[in-house]
N, C-alpha and C positions, 0 to 999 in steps of 0.2 A: 608565476601564477600558478597559486595550489591549484592540483583536481579538485572537482566538485563532487559530491555521491550523496545522494535520498537514500535513506532506507527504511524500509517499512519495518515496524515492529508486531509479530503476529503470534496465537496462540490462544489455545482454551482460556476462559476467563481463571481466572484465581490462579495464573501457575508462576507471577511472579512477573510478568511482562514492565507493568511501571517501575516495580519497586528497580530491577535491574537497572533500565535505564537509569531512574533516579541514581543510582552506584555511581552509574559510569561518568554521570554528567557530574556529580560531587569529587569524584577520583580524578577527572578532568580538569577538575578548578573551575569549572562552568558557575556552581552551586558554592557560594562560599558558605562557612562554617556556622557563622551565626545565623545567615537564614534558614541553613538545616535547624539546628538547636529552634530557629520560633517554629518552624513546622512538628517539629518534634513536641514541642509544650503543645499545640495545638491540638495536633493527634492526640496527646496523653487527654487531653481535659475531655477529649468524648471515648476517653477507652480506647482507641487504636493506636497504640504510640508506633508499633510497627509499620504501621503505614503511613511515616515520614517520608519514606524514599520515594515513595509512589507517586505523593501528593507533589512532589520537585514536577512530575511529567501531568499529574491531574488536573487541571486548572479550574474548572466550576465547582461551583457548591454542588450543583445536586453529586458531579461524580465525588466529592470529598465525600459526602454524608454516605452515599450509597457504596464508597466502596470501589467503582465499579467505572471504568474508560468507560463514557459515550461515543463522544465526539473523534477524530485527529488531532491528538495535541502534536505541537511541533516543536523543538529545541533544536540549537547549533551548539555542533564543540569541534575544535579540529586536531588534526596531529601533524608532523613535521610535515607532509605531503599533502593531505585529505582534509577539506573543509567537511564537515558533515551536516545533515538536515537529518533529525530522527522523525519519523512520524509513527507515533506510539498509536496504533487502528484498536477499536474496542474489540473484546474478545466474544463477549457476550453475544449469544444471537440473535436477540432483538435489534442491534447493530449494524449487524450484515450488510447494509446499503451504506454504512460508511464508510467501512471498513473496504470496502471498494473501492471507494471516491481515494482512502488512503492506499492504496495497492496501485491504482493509478498512476500516481505519482514517482513511483519509488524507483531505484536501479536495482535494488537489490531487498534478499527481505532476510531478516531474524526472525526463525519461529523459534518460542521459545517452548521449553519443554521441562515439567515438574518430574522430575526422578525421585520423586519420594514415592513409598512403595502404595498403589494402587489410583493413584494420581494418574500417570502417565498412560496408565490403561482406561481409565475412566475418559480422560480426553482425547483419547484415538476415539471413542464412540462420539466425543463431542464437537470442538468447534478444532481440533486440532490438524485432520485432515481435510477440513471444508475449505479451512485458510489456506491449504498449501495449494491447495486446487484453485482457490481463486487467484492466488498471487502469479500461479505459472501461467492462468486462463489471463490474466493483464499482462502477459508479454513477460514479467519476472523469470530470468532464466539463472541466477544465483542464490542460490540459500544456503546461510548459517545456521546452521542447528546449536542452541545456547541447551543445554543439558545441564537443568535449574537444580538447586538445593541440594546438591550431588554431597554436600556437609551432613544434607538429614540420612544418608545412606551409609555414611563413614567414609566418602568417596571412596566408595566399590566399584573396582575395574569390571568387574562381571556385570554391575547392571547397566554400566556406562556401554559397554560391549553392546550388551541385550537390546538394549533402546536404541542404539547406535543401527542395530542390523533390520528390525524391525521398520525402523521409518525409510534406512536407504532401500529397503524393499520396494517400501508404499514409496515414496517419493521419486524413485526413477520406472515408476509404473506410471506415475501423472507425467512423465514425458521431463522433470529434471534430467541431467546427462550427470554422471557419477561424479566426472571431473569438478562440477560445479556444486558440490554438497560439500561443508566442513561440518564437522561435528564437534564442537568446543563444551568438556565438561567444566563448570563452575556455581560458585554460591556468590546470589545476586545480592542475600543480606549483609555478605560478611565483605563481599567483594573479592574473595579468594579467584583467582583468573580470569577476572576483567579486566583488569590494566596491569595488573602485576602478576607474577608468576605464583602458584598456589605450593603456599610453603609447607602444608600438614604433611606429615613423615608416610597417611595413609594414603596420597597420592602422590608419592614418587613414581609410580609407575609410569605417570603423563608427562612427557616430556614436549609434547609440542604447542603452539600458538595460545596466545591468551584468546579473549573475545576481542579487544582491542585490534591486535596484529592480524588479524582473520580479517576484520574489517579493511584495516589498512588496505591488504594484498588483495581486495575482492579489484577483478575487473570491471572497469565498466563499460556499457556500449557505445558504440560509436553515436554523439550526436549529430543530429542534424539539421545542421547549422546553415547550409546554403538552400534549404529550403522554404519555402513560403512559411510566413506566420503562421502560427498552431497555438492557442495558449486555452487549454481549459479553466474556467472560470472556479474557484474552489470556494469563493469568500466574495461579498460585495459590501463594501462598508459606505455607509453616507453619513455627511454630518457635519464633519469637521468643515472650520472657519476656513481655514488656508485651502482643505482639499473636500469642496464638496461630493464627490463622487469617486469612490478605490475601489480597484478590483486586486485580486490574488489565485495566481494558480500556476501551474506547471509550464513551462516553455516544453512543447512537445515539439516544434521544429523552425527554423527560423529563428530572426534575432528584434527586439525594440531598439530603438533608442528616442528621446526625449523629442517632441515634436511631430512624430509618425503619429499619423491616422491609422486606426482599427475602426472594423467590422465587427460589429457582434452580432453573432450571429445563434436562434432565429429571428431576432425583431428586427434584422437588417438596418440597424443603425449606426454611424459611425460616432468616433470619438476620437478627440487630440489627446496625447497622450504630454504632459506637465509635468510632469515630474516619475523619479522609477526608486522606487527602494529596492533594495535585497536586504534581507534579514537586518531591518530596519536603519541602515545606513544608505545616503543616498546615492546612487548613480551614474552615470549619462545613459548606459544604454544595457541589456540582459540578454543573455542568447540560450537556447535549446540547453535543456536540463536542469534550469535554476527557478528557481518559485518566486519571483519579483513580486511587488505591490506596486501598481503603477497608479496613479494618483490622473486623474481627466478632466477635459473640461468638452463643454458643447455635446452633453449627453445628460439626457432626463435619467435619472436611478432605474425607473421602472422598465426601462430597457434592458434591463442587466438581469440574470437570474446566476444563481449556483447551477452550472452544468451548462455554462451557454460556452459558447466557443468566440474568443476574437481571434481575426483573422486579417490576411492583407488584403485588401479592399479589389487589389488590381486580380488575384487571384483565392476568391472565395470560396468559402465549405459550402458545397450544396446542400439544400435541405430535399431529405427523400423522404418516404412513407412507405415504400416496399425495398425489402433487399433482400440478395441471396448471400448467406453466411458458409463457410464452412465448419461445422461446430463438434465440438467433442461432447461426447454424450454421458452425463455424472448419473444422471437416472432414467430410467424409461422415456423417452421421447417421440411424442404421437402428434398428428394436429392436436394443437388447443390453444386458448387463453394461454399468453404468458406477459412476466412484466420484465422489458429489457432496459438493460443498465448499460450506464456507458456513461464509467467514472459517475461524478454525482448527478449526472442525466439520467432519469429516469422516466417511461413511458408503458402504458396498457398496449399491448398488441397481439398478434393472433401469428401463430404457425400456421401458414396456409398452405406447405406442402413441404413433403417429406421428396428428395429430387432424388439421392442415391445414396447409399452407403461405400466407403471412401478407403482404400488403402491406407492402413497409417501413415505408412512411411513411402510410400511410391506416389499418392494421390489417385489412382489409378482407380476406376469406376468397379465396386465389387458385384453392386444390385443397381440394379432400377427401380424406382418407385419403392421404396417398401414399407411394411404397413408401420411398423414402429421399429426405433432406432435403439438397441441395447445400452447400458452401462458400459464405459468403457470404448464404444464404437466412435469413429469418425462420420459425420453425414453431411451433403449439403443440402441445405434449407433456405427456403423462402417465408422472411417473417412480413407481416404488415401492420405497421402502427396505426393507431387511434389519429395519432397528429404528426406532422412533419417535424424531425431531428435533422440537426446538423451533423452527419455521419457521412465516410470517405473510405475507399476503398483499405484496408490493411488497418481500420479501427478496430477496435477488441472492444464485445461488450458480453455483457452474462447476462442468460434468461434463469428469470428463478418462478416458479409457481406454486403458490401456497406457501410461503415459507420457505422452501427450498431452493438451492441453487439446483438446475437439471442439467444446464448444459454452458458451455462458453463458447466462444468462437471468433474467426476473424470475417471483417468485410469483404465478400468478391469484387472485382465491376462487373457491372451486370452488363 
């Protein structure tokens, strides 16, 4: 059986994420030439012919007319050894909560950077850094940096090295390990170095991997197949005659099979699994790391919401209102009101107490009861939520305030 991997595509708005992934899907023969011509024609009709490749990923009318990805689009392709799910996350800052939802389902990330003059620099001031911080804080350890639009800078080795150096410095400070960062120069629009080696004589200095080769050799973290079931609901579908209620989302731990009873939290209602699909194909079971659709019986859809957790009724996830978390601060953190995100789930809350600042590597206490936690510091804090959420030790949360991500952390056992 092929290994499975999910990766999230991130980066600043307009750096070419959707176009690059559209190119990848076309070159991997997932999208046929006829569909692409149809998209080219549609795009041409509204004067946006260069958007055709991006439209392979951007499904909805709103996304097409704005030329901006709004929600997390998913597509699949496979190589000889791996079956991939692409999660194309929105780059625009208004949609950061959707990006968190995408990152929480990913094994690794592809960060798309526009190499053209001034674009890389403006992206660094924009979403590039915040996206990289977010995926790292959601537990993503491996990142492939796609240095895109290299054709616009005549495949300049100097430009590639400059971008790689600046990004390496930044990514290692956000606790990505150097061995888990790969830089690939490419051109998404023309497809050079995406699935086949670049032939432009100006790029003869580059002898490394193509994007697909870099994805195919990416290590995937071990799956928690033996642990009790935990599936975070990404979407709830209702209304089919054969399948009146269905849910989909990534299995973080455990496995499911047809006939299993699952417990939805926080509603505390059970449901029976009557059918399972993975990538629109019926299957008998699904395991940690996969993103299945479960067709359910014996539950009213009002009890299911995006962000809820489907779990094992014998080992349910607890509902908690107060938790202790070890956080990495991105901004100055002090006792304040915050929004807490866990994948698609979000709730208002308060940062009640700064317990201590900690040593980044050893975790030892540096200072008890600090008055403020500075950007880049690690601290233990207590958060109180306005409502109970399904959370447990090891869960990753992101704290935001006033539209900015201020910290991310890991729940600790109380």
